[in-house]
C-alpha positions in Angstrom: 0.0 0.0 0.0 1.2 3.6 -1.1 0.6 6.4 1.1 0.0 10.1 -0.1 0.0 13.4 1.4 -2.9 15.6 -0.5 -3.4 19.0 0.2 -5.7 21.6 -1.2 -6.8 25.2 -0.9 -10.4 26.4 -1.3 -11.4 30.2 -2.3 -11.9 32.5 0.9 -14.9 34.0 -0.3 -17.3 31.3 0.3 -19.3 30.7 3.4 -18.0 28.1 6.2 -20.5 25.4 5.1 -19.9 25.6 1.4 -16.2 25.5 2.5 -16.8 22.3 4.4 -18.7 20.9 1.5 -16.2 21.3 -1.1 -13.8 19.5 1.4 -16.3 16.7 2.0 -16.8 16.5 -1.9 -13.0 16.1 -2.3 -12.6 13.4 0.5 -15.4 11.3 -1.4 -13.6 11.7 -4.6 -10.7 9.9 -2.9 -12.6 7.4 -1.1 -15.1 6.4 -3.8 -11.9 5.1 -5.6 -10.6 3.2 -2.9 -8.5 5.4 -0.8 -8.4 5.2 3.0 -8.2 8.3 4.9 -5.3 8.0 7.6 -5.4 11.4 8.8 -7.5 14.5 8.1 -6.8 18.3 9.1 -8.8 21.4 8.4 -6.0 24.0 8.8 -8.2 27.3 8.6 -7.7 30.3 6.4 -4.2 31.3 6.0 -2.4 33.9 4.1 -1.1 32.6 0.7 2.6 33.4 -0.2 1.5 35.0 -3.4 -2.0 35.8 -5.1 -3.6 32.9 -6.8 -6.6 33.8 -9.1 -6.7 37.4 -7.2 -7.1 35.7 -3.9 -4.7 36.7 -1.0 -5.9 34.1 1.6 -7.6 30.6 1.2 -8.7 27.9 3.3 -6.1 24.8 3.5 -7.2 21.4 4.1 -4.9 18.2 4.3 -5.5 14.3 4.0 -3.0 11.6 4.6 -4.4 8.7 2.7 -3.5 5.1 1.9 -4.0 3.6 -1.8 -3.2 0.4 -3.6 -2.6 2.2 -6.8 -2.7 5.9 -8.0 -6.1 5.7 -9.2 -7.6 7.8 -6.5 -5.2 10.4 -6.5 -5.1 10.6 -10.1 -9.0 11.2 -10.0 -8.7 13.7 -7.2 -6.3 15.7 -9.3 -8.5 15.6 -12.2 -11.7 16.7 -10.1 -9.6 19.3 -8.3 -8.5 20.6 -11.5 -12.1 21.2 -12.5 -13.6 22.4 -9.4 -13.6 26.3 -9.4 -13.7 26.3 -5.6 -10.4 24.9 -5.2 -7.7 27.2 -6.0 -4.6 25.2 -5.6 -3.9 21.3 -4.8 -0.9 19.1 -4.3 -0.6 15.6 -4.1 2.8 13.9 -2.8 4.0 10.3 -2.2 5.1 9.6 1.0 8.5 7.8 0.8 9.0 4.7 3.3 
């Protein structure tokens, strides 16, 4: 089993409920493709190092997942790229 760290930033102009809904949708993308969530953190609103899509802050979310193959992380990347509420995302493989 491979482990990945998944982080994404949601735009700051959404209501808190809408923000959490986006995070839940992204979590469902991972779990629907067989990923097991090992760790989950809502890191809150933070200032960005540089402006992204005219936003200076964003809501950070972090998941540590375990998968059999890269299908779940590839699907997450695809969906995150299409989702207008996710302004940035990153998937990193954890080395043993």
